[in-house]
N, C-alpha and C positions, 0 to 999 in steps of 0.2 A: 381598829383596838387596840395595836401593836405601839400607838403612840403614847397613851394612857400610858402601859408598861414603862416607856421610857423615858416616861416627866418622873417615877418615884428615884432613882437614880441623879437622873439630872440635879430632882431638887435637891435633893440630901447633897449634891458635888458642890452647887452654888451658893446653900446656905451654911449657917455659921462650921457645921459640924464639916464640912470640906474648906472651900479655896473662904467662903469668909464673905460671898458676893452681896448676898441677901441678909436682911435682919430676922430674929429666931422669927419674933411673929410672922413673916412670910411664909418661913418653910412648916409652922404649925400649919396655920392658912393651906400650904399647899397639901398638908398631911392631911387632913379634913377632907377636905374636897375630892384629890384624887381618888380616895376611894369610892365616893358617890358618883362621879361620875362615870367612873371604869366600870361601875356594876348596873349603871342605867343602858352604857353600850351595850354589855356583854348580855344584857338581858334581853334589848333589842334584839339582838344579833339572834339570840337563842328563838326567841319569839318569833321573827321573819321565818327562819329556818325549820320549825317544827310546823307552821304554816303551809310550809310548802309541802310536808310529807303527806298529806292529804291521806290521813288514816278513815276506813271508816267509822262511821260514829256509831255509838254504843246506845240505842233505845233502850231505856229502863221501861 
């Protein structure tokens, strides 16, 4: 999960705002997809840990 968060400053550093190794479109695309991928990854991690809790079920 930390890998996703390391990608944010990396995308900024290699983009035109940093050293300029990539184009603006590449940096923008990275900043569009990184939050989506991060949220999916953290949601899956959270769901897995919630399933391990074995909470008692509530019968309505």
